N, C-alpha and C positions, 0 to 999 in steps of 0.2 A: 548157468546162471553164475555170474557174482551174487554173497550174501549180499546180506543190505539191515537194515537196524531195525530188530521190531520181531528179526523176520524166523518161526518155530524150526529146527531142524533137531536133525538125531546127531546125539555124541554118544560115542565106542569109550566109556572107562578106561585110563588106562592103570589101574591097579587092580588085585583082589580079581572081585570076577568078570568082568570088565564088562561090566551091565550095559545093555542100552537104556537111554536114558534120550524125556527131550530135553530140551533146553531152549534159549534165547538169545539169539546175538544180540550184543551189550555194543557192540564197540566194532561195526568196519571198516577199512580205509578210507570213509566218508567224514563221520562221527570220530575218530581219532582226532581228542589237543592236543596239539601238540605241545603246547605250554605243560601242560599236563606228562607226557612223555621228559619231556626237560629237566623240570621240575621231580622228576623220580619217583610222583603216585599211580600214575600208571606205566605199564611196559608195552611200548612199542612190539608195528604188528611187523613182518615176515614180510609178507603179499598181498597182493590183493585178496589173496584167496583165505587170507587169516585172520580167524574172527577171536573178540572174548566172549565168553558166554557165563548166559545163566543155567546153572543146568542140574534141572526138576528133581526130586531124590525121596522117598518115603519117606513118611517116619519124620520125627522132629524141629533137628536140621532147616526139612523142607528146600533144601538145592546147599549147591557150593558154586565155586566162581574157578571157570578156568584159562586161565592166560595163553595169548598165540596159538587159536588150535589149529593145525590147518585143516584145507580136507581131503577127504579121505578117496575121494574118486571125483574126478573130471567132468562127471555128465549125472543125472537124476540116481542115485539110489535104486537096485533092483529089487523084487521079491528074491529071497534065496542065497543074495551075496551080501555078506558081512565086508564090515566096515571097520580096519587095520582097528586097531587099539592105541586108544588118545589124538584121535579122528570126526571128526561129524561130517555128515552128511543130510543131505534132501531126502522129506521122508517118502515112503512111493505112497504113487499114488493107487488110488481105492477108488 
């Protein structure tokens, strides 16, 4: 399933403890503004499975932006499987 604007995903950090966090898709292939890319305001996306994310974190900051994040798996994330650092995946069904 392709990512879409506003969907909640899981994101594994690429630095430090590489903790799993909740994130929301802020830009997908359909919502990317090409003028923003041309002006250098926003990075491009590599392909239809890369997204820009807002990653939610505990603490004062509340979160941070990650750009051009790849999908860490081809299909739905399964319990017990870990996402590679610096990638997003679908939350497991409960």
